[in-house]
N, C-alpha and C positions, 0 to 999 in steps of 0.2 A: 171358602169364604169364612171370615171370622164373624160369627153372629153374636159375640158377647157384648156388642154395643147396645143391644136392646133397642130402645126408642131413639137412640142417638144416631139416626139415619145419616145425617150429613157427614159425621165422622166415619161411619162405616163405609160409605161409598167413596169418600175421599181416600181412605186407607187403601182400598182396592185400586183406585186410579193411581195413587202414588206408587204402589208396588209394581203395577203392570207397565206404567210409563218408564220406570227404571229398567224393567226387564226388556222392553222393546228397544230402548237405547243400547243396552248391553248386547242385544241380538245383532245390531248393526256391526258391532265390533267382531262378534263371532263369525258373521258372514265374511267380513273382510279378511279375517285371519285364516279361516278355513279354506277359502278359495284364493290361494296365493297368486294365481294368474288371472284373477277376475279383471274384466275389461275396465279401463279407467273411467268410462262413463258411469258404470255401476259403483265403482269405488267412490267416486265423487258424490254420487247420489246418496250412498250410504253415509258418507260423512255429513252431508246436509241433513239427512234424516236423524242422525245421532244428535246434531245440534238442536233441531226442532223438538225432538222428544225430550231432550234434557231441559229445554226451556219450559215445556209443558209440565214436566216433572217438578221443576222448581215452582211453577205457578200453583200446582196442586199443594205442594208443601206449605206455601204461604196461606192458602185457604185453610189447611188443617190448623195452622197456628191461629188464624182468626177465629175458627170455631172453638178451639180450646180456650183461648183468651176471653171469649164471650161467656165462659162458664156454661156453655151449651144453651144459652138463651139466644136462640137464633132468630134474628129479625126476619120478617117475610122477604125483605130485599136480599139479604145474605143467602137465605134458603133458595131463592130463585137463581141467584148467581151460582150456587153450588150445582144445582140441576143443569144450568146452562153449561157449566164447565164439564160436567160429566158427559153431557151430550156432545160437546166438542171432542172430548177424549175418545168417545166411542167412534165418532166420525173419523178422527185421526187414525185410529186403529184400523178402520175399514180401508182407508187409503194406504196405510202401511202394508196391510195384507195384499192389496192389489199390486203394490210395488214388489213385494217378495215373490209373488207368483210370476210377475213379469221377469224378474231375474232368473227364476228357476226355468221358465219356459223359453227365454230368449238368449240367455248367456251361453255361449259355446263352452266356456270354462266350466260352468255348472253342469251342462249336459254330459260332459266327460267325467263328472265326479259324482258317483252314486252316493257317497257319504254326504256331500253337500245337499243333494236332493232330499235326503232323509231329514237332515238338520233343518232345512228351510221348511219342510212340511211340519216339523215339530214347532218351529217358530210361529208359523201360521196358526197351528192348533192352539198355541198359548194365547195369541192375540184374539182368536175367536172365543176362547174361554172368557177373557175379560169382557168382550162385547156381550156375551151371554149374561154375565153378572150385571153389567151396566144396564142392559135392556130390562132385566128383571127388576132391578131397583127402581129404575125410572118408571116402569109400568106400575109397580106397587104404589108409587107416589101419586099416580093419576087416579087411583081408585079410592 
């Protein structure tokens, strides 16, 4: 995590969310490309996840622009919206992890691909890392 933001918490947490939402979106492509014989239901679901994660990524980028343009004079309303967005991002990552685990455990194509299992575990680990960061920042804001 980049701690050079100091007291500029909204930008700090948004920077993390922006990076990890982009990563999760890219991970949907990695899974589709790695498992060439992946069942169509999972391919379709991964495409939907990619779209959803890209939308969230763009939403986070808009909030970053709002914070920067405000000259870091964050109104209480914008601050609450940032925390709500981070909470949403965290929940979205939890759901994405559940989906990745479902693919790993239920896809016949993945069961026969040890490399895919390792990569999916890595993808899950990265999303869990973001969740840890988000929870820490959200917890700090409550104290």
